[in-house]
Legacy VTK file of the C-alpha trace (Angstrom):
# vtk DataFile Version 3.0
C-alpha trace
ASCII
DATASET POLYDATA
POINTS 182 float
160.640 136.253 235.343
161.530 135.453 238.963
163.144 138.870 239.380
160.000 140.623 238.150
157.872 138.605 240.587
160.219 139.458 243.469
160.146 143.152 242.570
156.318 143.124 242.448
156.154 141.379 245.827
158.596 143.906 247.311
156.524 146.808 245.943
153.350 145.303 247.417
154.969 144.851 250.847
156.415 148.368 250.912
153.101 149.863 249.719
151.166 147.970 252.379
153.542 149.138 255.106
153.357 152.724 253.828
149.551 152.927 254.069
149.239 150.982 257.324
147.740 152.734 260.309
148.759 152.935 263.919
148.006 150.062 266.264
145.134 150.110 268.740
146.052 151.699 272.063
145.562 150.589 275.635
141.993 151.275 276.793
140.418 151.185 273.309
137.138 149.317 272.791
136.303 147.674 269.505
133.256 146.161 267.849
134.088 142.983 265.948
132.379 140.903 263.332
133.777 137.600 262.204
133.120 134.859 259.719
134.815 131.556 259.983
134.705 127.835 259.984
134.661 126.413 263.477
134.252 123.043 265.091
130.488 123.193 264.700
128.901 121.658 261.613
127.968 125.055 260.141
129.869 128.361 259.889
128.366 131.102 262.048
129.019 134.826 261.793
129.534 136.479 265.151
129.361 139.954 266.615
131.516 140.822 269.596
133.468 143.302 271.664
137.215 143.647 272.038
139.021 145.600 274.751
142.715 146.486 274.616
143.633 145.967 278.282
147.234 147.031 277.537
149.379 147.730 274.472
149.891 143.975 274.008
146.854 142.304 275.614
143.294 142.230 274.225
140.217 140.573 275.733
137.257 139.648 273.530
133.748 138.178 273.747
131.421 137.175 270.926
128.009 135.722 270.131
126.431 134.572 266.920
123.344 133.000 265.406
122.780 131.390 262.044
119.985 129.728 260.122
120.755 127.163 257.437
118.521 125.770 254.716
120.037 123.150 252.411
117.358 123.680 249.753
115.500 121.079 247.729
112.196 119.384 248.374
111.542 118.114 251.856
114.499 120.001 253.301
114.236 121.578 256.705
115.923 124.618 258.146
118.364 124.208 261.008
119.599 126.948 263.284
122.822 127.363 265.196
124.294 129.606 267.841
127.724 130.229 269.352
129.167 132.088 272.338
132.835 132.604 273.084
135.457 134.531 275.008
139.206 134.778 274.812
142.329 136.889 274.897
145.088 137.860 272.476
148.729 138.634 273.245
150.114 140.907 270.506
153.791 140.837 269.596
155.846 143.603 267.984
154.084 144.965 264.911
155.823 145.097 261.550
154.390 147.300 258.797
150.968 147.671 260.393
150.610 143.918 261.020
150.469 142.766 264.629
150.978 139.003 265.018
149.324 137.506 268.083
148.749 134.312 270.024
145.852 133.686 272.339
143.390 131.365 273.959
139.632 131.163 273.442
136.796 129.046 274.779
133.358 128.637 273.310
130.035 126.868 273.368
127.849 126.255 270.344
124.770 124.377 269.360
122.614 123.463 266.415
118.970 122.428 266.228
117.989 120.337 263.212
114.429 119.083 262.671
114.087 115.546 261.377
112.840 115.245 257.775
109.746 113.307 258.881
108.590 116.108 261.169
109.515 114.287 264.386
111.579 115.707 267.210
114.635 117.733 266.354
118.205 116.921 267.267
120.090 119.418 269.366
123.799 118.981 268.767
126.233 120.982 270.897
129.947 121.408 271.429
132.368 122.925 273.901
135.782 124.035 272.654
139.066 125.412 273.949
141.485 126.635 271.272
144.904 128.168 271.180
144.883 130.748 268.363
147.581 132.238 266.160
146.835 135.176 263.921
147.738 138.553 262.554
145.863 141.848 262.710
146.426 144.455 259.985
145.561 148.050 260.909
144.220 150.184 258.067
144.039 153.020 260.612
144.092 153.229 264.392
140.308 152.681 264.298
139.897 149.864 261.759
141.591 146.474 261.355
141.312 143.159 259.562
142.597 139.948 261.138
142.915 136.309 260.226
143.550 133.478 262.651
143.585 129.729 263.021
142.833 127.797 266.167
144.203 124.500 267.415
142.615 122.821 270.375
140.118 120.503 271.996
136.437 120.054 271.119
133.856 117.907 272.882
130.721 117.338 270.791
127.343 115.806 271.469
125.072 114.815 268.573
121.920 115.506 270.572
120.529 112.080 269.704
119.231 110.139 272.695
121.509 107.220 273.474
124.344 108.404 271.218
127.718 108.995 272.788
129.643 112.245 272.664
132.950 112.626 270.855
136.134 114.535 271.552
138.730 115.727 269.072
142.060 117.481 269.222
143.272 119.396 266.195
142.416 122.339 263.981
139.415 123.949 265.655
138.797 127.109 263.640
139.813 129.407 260.801
138.405 132.916 261.104
138.435 136.340 259.417
137.725 139.239 261.812
136.943 142.921 261.137
137.265 145.325 264.083
136.148 148.931 264.390
137.818 150.625 267.377
135.536 153.220 268.958
137.845 155.539 270.909
LINES 1 183
182 0 1 2 3 4 5 6 7 8 9 10 11 12 13 14 15 16 17 18 19 20 21 22 23 24 25 26 27 28 29 30 31 32 33 34 35 36 37 38 39 40 41 42 43 44 45 46 47 48 49 50 51 52 53 54 55 56 57 58 59 60 61 62 63 64 65 66 67 68 69 70 71 72 73 74 75 76 77 78 79 80 81 82 83 84 85 86 87 88 89 90 91 92 93 94 95 96 97 98 99 100 101 102 103 104 105 106 107 108 109 110 111 112 113 114 115 116 117 118 119 120 121 122 123 124 125 126 127 128 129 130 131 132 133 134 135 136 137 138 139 140 141 142 143 144 145 146 147 148 149 150 151 152 153 154 155 156 157 158 159 160 161 162 163 164 165 166 167 168 169 170 171 172 173 174 175 176 177 178 179 180 181
């Protein structure tokens, strides 16, 4: 049974490498969309740009907005936003997968009305994360990536008189789709 599983895994790896596309080239621009769990209380989808400054170095910026409604009677809708920028250093690709490390910084916030209709709270956070991920190229113009971030987050609850908090640890887990334009 183990031999059959190993053979199936080997076939999957070879098939994936056989259909993989070329890597992005220096000077290419890409449009990205991502979905992930970050240091903010709610996940936010983002839209961004990525520029391959060289064969190994990419620079990216992103922005996102989300609206969340927990449902049920008396529930209120909260909204969140996020902005970020960072870079990726890509290592040698194997089978269409380019592993990378990088650094990103971001700012996010969330506005939540109180259930009684009073003033809303405006939580915010600032983060700096080191990221590790891999980008798989379906073609030279389309890729899928997954990454995790480890870093520092400083959060404020937005409640008057409440103190802010700082954490160090897992800051994000993200799935990114990129469409390279040129």
